[in-house]
TORBA-689337 format. One line per 5 residues: number of its first residue (from 1); for each residue x negated, y, z of C-alpha. Coordinates in Angstrom, 2 decimals. Each point is the difference from the previous one (the first is absolute). Layout:
BEGIN
NUM) X/Y/Z; ...
***
This chain:
BEGIN
1) -98.21/138.71/68.02; -2.15/2.10/-2.44; -0.25/3.79/0.03; -0.04/2.15/-3.17; -3.51/1.41/-0.77
6) 0.84/3.58/0.99; 1.40/-1.16/3.40; -3.04/-2.21/0.62; -2.45/2.87/-0.68; 2.09/2.30/2.24
11) -0.13/-2.58/2.81; -3.79/-0.38/-0.40; -0.39/3.79/0.22; 2.05/0.16/3.26; -2.09/-2.78/1.58
16) -3.27/1.63/-1.18; 0.99/3.37/1.53; 0.93/-1.70/3.28; -3.37/-1.80/0.17; -1.87/3.28/-0.63
21) 2.10/1.76/2.64; -0.89/-2.63/2.64; -3.68/-0.16/-1.12; 0.36/-3.75/-0.31; -3.00/-0.26/-2.35
26) -2.30/1.52/2.62; 1.32/-2.30/2.70; -0.51/-3.03/-2.27; -3.65/1.01/-0.58; -0.53/0.25/3.78
31) 1.56/-3.43/0.59; -2.04/-1.49/-2.86; -3.27/1.33/1.42; 0.92/-1.15/3.51; 1.03/-3.48/-1.21
36) -3.24/-0.49/-1.95; -2.03/1.18/3.00; 1.80/-2.04/2.66; 1.46/-3.12/-1.59; -2.09/-0.95/-3.03
41) -2.38/-2.77/1.01; -3.13/-0.76/-2.04; 1.42/-3.18/-1.55; 2.95/1.87/-1.56; -1.40/2.93/-1.98
46) 3.29/0.64/-1.85; 3.07/1.64/1.55; 3.23/-1.20/-1.63; 3.16/2.05/-0.55; 1.79/-2.21/2.57
51) -2.62/0.88/2.66; 0.46/3.72/-0.66; 3.83/-0.22/0.12; -0.25/-1.98/3.24; -2.23/2.71/1.52
56) 2.40/2.76/-1.15; 2.96/-1.88/1.45; -1.77/-0.57/3.35; -0.72/3.75/0.32; 3.63/0.86/-0.78
61) -0.73/2.03/-3.16; 2.35/-2.04/-2.23; 2.78/0.36/2.58; -0.53/3.79/0.10; 0.29/0.26/-3.78
66) 3.17/-2.11/-0.11; 1.59/2.12/2.73; -0.67/3.19/-1.95; 1.39/-1.39/-3.27; 3.75/0.29/0.36
71) 2.11/-1.37/-2.85; 3.55/1.24/0.38; 2.62/-2.43/-1.24; 3.62/0.83/-0.58; 1.31/-3.33/1.35
76) 1.57/1.60/3.07; 1.42/2.84/-2.12; 1.81/-2.45/-2.28; 1.26/-1.90/3.04; 1.43/3.19/1.48
81) 1.65/1.19/-3.19; 1.34/-3.34/-1.25; 3.75/-0.44/-0.01; 1.45/-2.11/2.82; 0.57/-3.63/-0.88
86) 3.56/-1.15/-0.53; 1.50/-2.19/2.71; -0.21/-3.19/-2.05; -2.93/-2.28/0.69; -3.03/0.44/-2.25
91) -3.51/-1.30/0.42; -3.07/2.13/-0.75; -2.22/-1.74/-2.52; -2.82/2.52/0.49; -3.17/-1.49/1.56
96) -0.37/0.92/3.67; -2.44/2.80/0.84; -2.85/-1.30/2.12; -0.33/1.93/3.24; -3.30/0.56/1.77
101) -0.30/-1.62/3.40; -0.59/2.37/2.88; -2.98/-1.21/1.98; -0.05/0.96/3.66; -3.65/0.97/0.73
106) 0.40/-1.17/3.62; 0.81/-3.56/-1.09; -2.14/-2.88/-1.20; 0.91/-1.58/-3.36; -1.20/-3.05/-1.86
111) 0.11/0.46/-3.76; 0.36/-3.45/-1.54; -0.53/-0.17/-3.77; 0.70/-3.10/-2.07; -2.38/0.22/-2.95
116) 1.13/-2.87/-2.19; 0.01/-3.76/0.31; -1.89/-2.84/-1.62; -0.07/-3.80/-0.27; 3.79/-0.42/0.02
121) -0.65/-3.14/-2.03; 3.62/-1.14/-0.17; 0.56/2.93/-2.37; -3.10/-0.62/-2.14; 2.11/-0.82/-3.08
126) 2.51/2.80/0.63; 0.48/1.93/-3.30; -0.33/3.78/0.01; 3.51/1.50/0.41; 1.22/1.97/-3.01
131) 1.07/3.63/0.61; 3.48/0.03/1.49; 0.03/-3.78/0.49; 1.24/-1.30/3.36; -2.67/-2.14/1.64
136) -0.71/-1.63/3.36; -1.50/2.39/2.55; -2.01/-0.01/3.22; 0.96/2.28/2.89; -2.13/0.45/3.11
141) 1.83/0.75/3.28; -1.83/1.29/3.08; 0.88/0.36/3.67; -2.15/1.73/2.60; 1.07/1.29/3.41
146) 3.68/0.56/-0.84; -0.77/1.45/-3.47; 0.95/-1.76/-3.22; -1.24/0.56/-3.54; 0.63/-1.53/-3.41
151) -2.22/0.24/-3.08; 1.16/0.73/-3.52; 0.84/-3.24/-1.86; -2.84/-1.06/-2.33; 0.22/-2.61/-2.78
156) -1.17/-3.49/1.04; -3.46/-0.64/-1.46; -3.27/-1.72/0.80; -1.29/3.45/1.02; 3.12/1.93/1.13
161) -0.43/3.75/-0.24; 0.79/1.03/3.58; -0.89/3.69/0.42; 1.76/1.13/3.16; -0.91/1.90/3.12
166) 1.76/-0.14/3.39; -0.55/2.48/2.83; 0.39/-1.95/3.25; 0.37/1.98/3.20; -2.05/-1.72/2.68
171) 1.13/2.27/2.80; 3.79/0.15/0.42; 1.98/1.95/2.60; 2.83/-2.52/-0.38; -2.34/-2.76/1.22
176) -0.80/1.90/3.19; -3.36/1.36/-1.14; -1.22/3.24/1.50; -0.37/3.26/-1.89; -3.80/0.18/0.02
181) -2.10/-1.17/-2.93; -0.99/-3.65/0.45; -3.65/-0.93/-0.15; -1.58/-3.16/-1.44; -0.08/-1.81/3.36
186) 3.74/0.49/0.53; 0.77/-1.14/-3.55; -2.09/-3.13/0.54; 2.53/-1.06/2.65; 2.92/0.34/-2.48
191) 0.20/-3.61/-1.14; 3.05/0.35/-2.30; -0.96/-1.35/-3.44; 1.25/1.34/-3.34; 2.46/-2.67/-1.14
196) -0.02/-0.30/-3.80; 2.60/-2.04/-1.90; -0.24/-0.61/-3.74; 3.32/-0.58/-1.79; 0.51/-1.14/-3.58
201) 3.20/1.06/-1.79; 0.84/-1.91/-3.19; 1.84/1.32/-3.06; 3.37/-1.02/1.54; -0.64/1.94/3.22
206) -0.73/-3.13/2.09; -2.64/0.56/2.69; -2.72/-2.42/1.12; -2.34/0.30/2.97; -3.55/-0.26/-1.42
211) -2.20/0.81/3.01; 0.07/1.37/3.54; -3.21/1.45/1.45; -1.03/1.74/3.22; -2.69/2.58/-0.73
216) -2.47/0.85/2.76; -0.48/3.74/-0.63; -2.30/0.82/2.92; -3.15/-0.82/-1.99; 0.26/3.60/-1.28
221) -0.88/1.22/3.52; -3.57/-1.22/-0.54; -0.27/1.08/-3.64; -2.24/2.81/-1.20; 1.99/3.16/-0.84
226) 3.09/-1.84/1.39; 0.48/-1.68/-3.41; -0.17/-3.72/-0.75; 0.94/-2.24/-2.92; 1.50/-3.43/0.65
231) 0.70/-2.88/-2.38; 3.03/-1.80/1.45; 0.58/-3.58/-1.08; 3.72/-0.77/0.06; 1.05/-3.58/0.72
236) 3.28/-1.59/-1.06; 2.95/-0.79/2.25; 1.57/-3.21/1.31; -1.57/-3.11/-1.51; -2.47/2.23/-1.90
241) -1.27/1.86/3.08; -3.58/-1.22/-0.64; -0.02/0.92/-3.70; -1.35/3.35/-1.18; 2.57/2.13/-1.84
246) -2.24/2.93/-0.92; -2.20/2.80/1.32; 0.96/3.61/0.78; -2.62/2.76/0.06; 0.80/2.29/2.92
251) -1.64/3.22/1.09; 0.49/1.23/3.56; -0.69/3.60/0.95; 0.47/1.75/3.34; 1.45/3.54/0.13
256) -1.38/2.15/1.55; -3.44/-1.60/-0.06; -1.34/-1.32/3.27; -2.56/2.18/1.76; -1.63/-3.12/1.37
261) 0.28/-3.41/-1.63; -0.25/-3.25/1.95; -2.69/-2.57/-0.59; 1.02/-3.17/-1.85; -1.11/-2.02/3.06
266) 2.61/1.75/2.16; 2.85/-0.63/-2.47; -0.93/-3.64/-0.60; -0.29/-0.58/3.77; 3.47/1.52/0.50
271) 1.49/-2.25/-2.71; -1.67/-3.08/1.52; 1.30/0.83/3.49; 3.54/0.48/-1.32; -0.11/-3.31/-1.89
276) -1.31/-1.82/3.07; 2.67/1.54/2.25; 2.78/-0.91/-2.45; -1.35/-3.52/-0.54; -0.17/-0.59/3.76
281) 3.61/1.17/0.52; 1.17/-2.24/-2.84; -1.99/-2.95/1.38; 1.52/0.41/3.47; 3.51/0.27/-1.50
286) -0.59/-3.16/-2.04; -1.10/-1.89/3.13; 3.13/1.23/1.81; 2.28/-0.86/-2.96; -1.39/-3.57/-0.11
291) 0.63/-0.43/3.72; 3.55/1.44/-0.34; 0.72/-2.42/-2.90; -1.24/-3.03/2.00; 2.31/0.97/2.87
296) 2.90/0.47/-2.43; -0.49/-3.47/-1.51; -0.04/-1.61/3.45; 3.55/1.25/0.73; 1.51/-2.23/-2.71
301) -1.71/-2.10/-2.75; 2.51/1.23/-2.64; -1.38/3.55/0.41; -2.71/-1.03/-2.45; 2.51/0.31/-2.89
306) 1.39/3.40/0.99; -0.92/3.11/-1.97; -2.09/1.75/2.63; -2.24/2.40/-1.92; -2.78/1.70/1.96
311) -2.30/0.98/-2.91; 0.72/0.95/-3.62; -2.26/0.72/-2.98; 0.07/3.43/-1.62; -0.55/0.73/-3.71
316) -3.78/-0.27/0.48; 0.25/-3.46/1.59; -0.83/1.36/3.48; 1.76/-1.69/2.92; 1.67/2.55/2.27
321) 2.28/-0.43/3.02; 3.61/0.38/-1.18; 0.62/2.71/2.63; -2.47/2.28/-1.83; 2.30/0.14/-3.06
326) 2.66/1.89/2.02; -0.07/3.31/1.84; 2.49/2.86/0.52; 0.32/1.98/-3.25; 1.83/3.32/-0.13
331) 1.36/1.04/-3.39; 0.14/3.72/0.79; 2.90/1.55/-1.91; 0.02/-2.64/-2.73; 2.35/-2.42/1.81
336) 2.69/1.03/2.46; 1.39/-3.23/1.48; -1.09/-3.59/0.68; 2.58/-1.23/-2.54; -1.38/2.36/-2.63
341) -3.46/-1.41/0.79; 1.37/-3.53/-0.55; 1.45/1.11/-3.35; -3.34/1.53/-1.03; -1.92/-3.20/0.80
346) 2.57/-2.11/-1.87; -0.42/1.97/-3.25; -3.75/-0.63/-0.05; -0.55/-2.87/-2.41; -0.25/-3.62/1.19
351) -2.81/-2.05/-1.50; -1.81/-3.05/1.32; -3.79/0.07/0.02; -1.19/-1.44/-3.35; -1.37/-3.56/-0.09
356) -2.29/-1.28/-2.76; 1.12/-3.44/-1.11; 3.08/-2.07/0.77; 1.08/-1.99/3.04; 2.58/2.47/1.29
361) -2.15/0.84/3.04; 0.51/3.42/1.60; -3.10/2.15/0.07; -0.11/1.83/3.32; -0.88/3.66/-0.22
366) 1.10/2.61/2.55; -0.89/3.33/-1.61; -1.31/3.05/1.81; 2.62/2.75/-0.04; -1.84/2.20/-2.54
371) -0.30/-2.88/-2.49; 3.72/-0.83/0.44; 1.15/3.62/-0.46; -2.27/0.76/-2.97; 1.12/-3.13/-1.83
376) 3.63/0.71/0.97; 0.70/-3.70/0.48; -1.02/-2.92/2.20; 1.08/-3.22/1.68; 2.57/-0.34/2.81
381) -2.76/0.32/2.64; -1.03/3.42/-1.34; 3.64/1.18/0.03; 0.59/-1.30/3.54; -3.21/1.60/1.36
386) 0.91/3.38/-1.51; 3.62/-0.12/1.19; -1.06/-1.00/3.51; -2.53/2.88/0.08; 2.66/2.51/-1.11
391) 2.54/-1.28/2.56; -2.66/0.26/2.74; -0.58/3.58/-1.20; 3.74/0.68/0.46; -0.34/-1.11/3.65
396) 1.58/-3.47/-0.30; -1.38/-3.15/1.59; -0.78/-1.85/-3.21; -1.78/-3.28/-0.75; -1.00/-1.89/-3.13
401) 1.46/-3.54/0.05; -1.82/-2.91/-1.67; 2.12/-3.03/-0.88; 1.82/-1.69/-2.86; 3.05/0.47/-2.20
406) 2.06/-2.77/-1.62; -1.93/-3.05/-1.29; -2.85/0.81/2.39; -1.37/2.91/-2.08; -2.30/2.13/2.19
411) 1.31/3.53/0.49; -0.49/3.12/2.12; 2.63/2.52/1.08; 0.43/2.65/2.70; 1.85/-0.09/3.31
416) 0.98/2.84/2.33; 0.96/-0.36/3.67; 2.61/2.48/1.18; -0.11/1.44/3.52; 3.27/-1.90/0.66
421) -1.57/-3.29/-1.11; 1.47/0.01/-3.53; -2.25/-1.82/-2.46; 0.14/1.25/-3.61; -1.75/-1.64/-2.94
426) -1.09/2.25/-2.89; -0.70/-1.61/-3.39; -2.79/2.15/-1.43; 0.53/-1.17/-3.61; 3.68/1.02/-0.15
431) 0.52/2.48/2.86; 2.81/-2.19/1.45; 0.52/-0.11/3.77; 1.36/-2.93/2.02; 1.05/-0.13/3.66
436) -1.33/-3.15/1.67; 2.41/-1.89/2.28; -1.61/-3.22/1.24; 1.87/-3.30/-0.07; 0.03/-1.81/3.36
441) -0.62/-3.71/-0.77; 1.17/-0.98/3.52; 3.52/1.39/-0.49; 2.88/-2.51/-0.34; 0.98/-0.82/-3.61
446) 3.29/1.94/0.24; -1.75/3.31/0.76; -0.15/2.07/-3.17; -3.58/0.93/-0.90; -1.09/3.06/-2.02
451) -0.76/-0.77/-3.63; -3.39/1.47/-0.99; 0.07/2.25/-3.09; -3.78/0.37/-0.31; -2.08/-2.22/-2.33
456) -2.67/-0.88/2.59; -0.42/-3.58/1.22; -2.99/-0.21/2.36; -2.19/2.49/1.88; -3.52/-0.77/1.23
461) -1.30/3.29/1.39; 0.66/3.75/0.20; -2.50/2.85/0.30; -0.55/3.75/-0.19; -3.01/2.25/0.60
466) -0.10/-0.72/3.75; 1.67/-3.39/0.57; -0.08/-3.53/-1.36; 2.41/-2.77/1.04; 0.03/-3.66/-1.01
471) 3.41/-1.73/0.03; -0.13/-2.83/2.57; 3.74/-0.79/0.23; 0.99/-3.65/-0.57; 1.25/0.84/-3.50
476) -1.43/2.62/-2.33; 3.34/0.33/-1.88; 0.89/3.71/-0.11; 3.70/-0.57/0.73; -0.72/-1.49/3.46
481) -2.91/2.32/0.89; 0.36/2.23/3.03; -2.10/3.16/-0.33; -0.71/0.58/3.68; -3.62/1.04/-0.49
486) -0.61/0.33/3.76; 0.67/-3.72/0.52; -3.37/-1.71/-0.51; 1.69/-3.42/-0.13; 1.60/1.11/-3.28
491) -2.68/2.28/-1.49; -3.71/-0.47/0.74; -1.66/3.46/-0.03; -3.54/0.94/-0.96; -2.03/2.29/2.21
496) 0.74/3.64/-0.81; -3.62/0.89/0.84; -1.31/-2.56/-2.48; 2.23/1.39/-2.77; -0.99/3.57/0.85
501) -3.70/-0.89/-0.37; 0.38/-0.86/-3.72; 2.83/2.36/-0.98; -0.04/3.82/-0.12; -0.80/2.07/1.92
506) -2.27/-2.53/1.75; -1.51/-1.36/-3.21; -2.74/1.90/-1.83; -0.86/-0.46/-3.67; 1.44/-3.44/-0.76
511) 3.64/1.17/-0.31; 0.87/2.54/-2.72; 2.00/3.03/1.20; 3.53/0.44/-1.30; 0.50/2.56/-2.79
516) 2.88/2.52/0.17; 2.94/-0.47/-2.36; 0.09/2.26/-3.08; 3.06/1.76/-1.38; 1.42/-1.25/-3.29
521) -1.37/1.53/-3.19; 2.97/-1.19/-2.10; 2.55/2.55/-1.23; 3.24/-1.94/0.57; 2.14/2.00/-2.46
526) -2.53/-0.10/-2.85; -0.72/-3.71/0.47; 3.73/-0.81/0.15; 0.58/1.88/-3.26; -2.92/-1.69/-1.77
531) 1.08/-3.52/0.98; 3.62/0.75/-0.94; -1.02/1.19/-3.47; -2.14/-3.13/-0.50; 2.88/-2.26/1.10
536) 2.41/1.71/-2.43; -2.42/-0.69/-2.85; -0.45/-3.64/1.08; 3.78/-0.55/0.27; 0.65/1.63/-3.40
541) -2.70/-2.13/-1.67; 1.31/-3.17/1.65; 3.57/0.69/-1.14; -1.23/0.91/-3.50; -1.65/-3.45/-0.24
546) 3.43/-1.48/0.82; 1.67/2.11/-2.69; 1.73/2.28/2.54; 0.09/3.79/0.07; -0.62/1.93/3.23
551) 1.92/3.02/1.24; -1.10/1.51/3.33; 2.38/1.72/2.41; -2.09/2.63/1.85; 2.80/0.91/2.41
556) 0.51/-3.62/1.04; -3.78/-0.35/0.45; -0.02/2.99/2.34; 2.89/-1.43/2.04; -2.15/-3.03/0.88
561) -2.44/2.17/2.04; 1.97/-0.07/3.32; 0.10/-3.79/-0.09; -3.81/-0.26/-0.34; -0.50/2.51/2.83
566) 2.41/-2.01/2.19; -1.86/-3.27/-0.71; -3.34/1.53/1.07; 1.57/1.55/3.11; 1.42/-3.40/0.95
571) -3.40/-1.67/-0.45; -1.63/2.63/2.21; 2.57/0.44/2.78; 2.29/-3.02/-0.28; 2.95/2.40/-0.37
576) 2.14/0.08/-3.14; 1.43/3.40/-0.95; 1.59/1.76/-2.98; 1.50/-3.07/-1.69; 3.56/1.41/0.01
581) -1.02/3.14/-1.95; -1.91/-2.08/-2.55; 2.95/-2.33/-0.61; 2.39/2.93/-0.31; -2.26/1.76/-2.55
586) -0.30/-3.16/-2.10; 3.79/-0.55/0.02; 0.49/3.55/-1.27; -2.67/-0.44/-2.71; 1.37/-3.29/-1.36
591) 3.32/0.47/-1.90; 2.97/-2.37/0.39; -0.39/-3.16/-2.02; -3.81/0.15/0.23; -2.31/-2.28/1.98
596) -3.02/1.17/2.03; -2.98/-2.21/0.88; -3.05/1.01/1.99; -3.21/-1.80/1.02; -2.52/1.51/2.49
601) -3.50/-1.47/0.40; -3.00/0.92/2.13; -3.76/-0.07/-0.73; -3.18/1.13/1.79; -1.93/0.81/-3.20
606) 0.46/2.63/-2.72; -0.48/-2.08/-3.16; 3.14/0.50/-2.15; -0.74/-2.87/-2.41; -0.57/-2.47/2.84
611) 3.17/1.15/1.75; 2.04/-0.38/-3.21; -1.30/-3.55/-0.55; 1.04/-0.89/3.56; 3.46/1.55/-0.50
616) 0.62/-2.11/-3.11; -0.56/-3.15/2.08; 3.18/0.80/1.95; 3.14/-1.18/-1.85; 2.01/2.88/1.55
621) -2.43/2.64/-1.24; -0.40/-1.62/-3.42; 3.80/0.04/-0.34; -0.03/3.79/0.49; -2.99/0.72/-2.26
626) 1.36/-2.25/-2.77; 3.61/1.11/0.48; 2.31/-0.38/-3.04; 3.43/1.54/-0.34; 1.97/3.04/-0.97
631) -1.27/3.48/0.97; -3.04/-1.38/1.86; -1.85/2.70/1.93; -3.22/-0.83/1.83; -1.57/1.72/2.99
636) -3.28/-0.39/1.89; -1.26/1.90/3.02; -3.46/-0.21/1.55; -0.93/1.33/3.41; -3.52/-0.13/1.44
641) -0.30/0.44/3.78; -3.56/0.91/1.00; -1.82/-1.06/3.16; -3.54/0.62/1.27; -2.99/-1.49/-1.86
646) 1.72/0.20/-3.42; 2.34/-2.79/1.05; 3.47/0.32/-1.46; 3.38/-1.70/-0.17; 1.41/-0.10/-3.52
651) 3.77/-0.40/-0.36; 1.55/-0.58/-3.44; 3.70/-0.29/-0.74; 1.33/-1.11/-3.38; 3.69/0.53/-0.70
656) 2.45/-0.15/-2.87; 3.65/0.85/-0.66; 2.06/-1.35/-2.89; 3.62/-0.41/-1.08; 1.39/-3.35/1.10
661) 1.31/-1.92/-3.01; 2.01/-3.11/0.83
***
């Protein structure tokens, strides 16, 4: 924004008068003389402008000037006098006003700046994006002590232009910290790392996990002026966990500055002691797990083929006990019921870990929770771990089950044990629930046995954050399994003390803490409108290619809304409601002698073109979209239901009405 010359000269005059009034020139001369006298060493005979500004800033002179200069804006005035918005839904296209963060002077903060990246060699040939062109982007997600941050998306390049700062509160009341200012020694005992996850989003909105890194921030405690610069080498994930992805330049700064810094020997000794303590706990658990497995195999030789999973690799290729992937997770006010939690987990995308090359082998990768949430998709293990954690948070006795589905395909799902002994299976990929009634193989043939409705075939083990059980019943078929977990002849338990030693809160730095869930940033009404408009264009173009005209019936489109709301309610609660009103409204909207056809479909993404291509694969939907006849009227209704973490359920219903001609 440029000012006219007369305004610019007027502004310069105001600033000049203010500087004279505060005698800033005199104060600058004093600081200059003092700086030359105190800080200029013989080797450096020249004092740069940066040195002088730094000295002025340290003595608070720049802050004093900025406080005195008050620029009055009329933003609030216009807000107060603007006319009230009409009741219809509009979205503000104005850029959001950045608010200053209030810093509590009694708290310690870590200011983490990401000052660009380099050596992202996979993007060496990436062309410069043209202005306005959609391109692939990098986004950096951070988690530290129950706080989450996300960087601005930057175009993918060999040297991505990350320029973001994050103010991390080290001392949190919500984590039980006291109210006094923490010193360096206390902060040295805070072993929570800064978990950084790098996500790539392509031009179609598909996300990929690029890197996951745990930053040790405590080196700043031994840094001069409480400032240190770190070059972080990011490694790939899964099969590429030993391959460098790129380097991030990071600057760490402590606010307020430490009165007394620690020596580097103290910090390095602390890190070494923590590593040794963790390594010893993990070694002892490994020895115990080997002994437990030997005992398990001696019960029955066929146990060797059962899916008993004690360790699993995370995205960085690190082996962790499976119990460490689960812990009680409370969703605050974002989710109200266990069934709503199951619905939320089911609308997160399902994607197997990528494998380079053929062979059809399944690459194992159990993601840490932050990596799963930031990518918004993962494999069945990630879904099951999250659902189990949420159900534990709701106070249920929940376990992750490891077994197989049809054709021996490995699978994980969730099980809850009711206080009355009822066993319920929860399918984390769909949100479906199944009551388990075991078949008794010793019953006479004439006794009618319950027919299982669930898709699970075998079960090898179950676990949560405190318990691990291996299935040692004669058959591992789910339909004959008895879930009496107190009977050690049916379920071989692991020592609770052993599990506690390697899982929180007993574990130290080896297990990443769970991040809190974030509220959705998607505006459901706006997104629904946008997708609906795109679908109308796609349908009209498709019919035009077939030589058909398109006439939309807005009233009929609106009447489809209750049906979509009822479908989502049924998926969440298992209860169907409102169908009678919908049918009655449609009957009234369709005249005698006309035919009505409707086709609802559900997605967990927001890509209109992809959804339309899928719809055309259904003969029922294609029949509606390509409908021919007399007085054909088309309708489409889109409804986006938002959930935490930008997850959403997308319901689309296509419909048509036309005069029946025999």
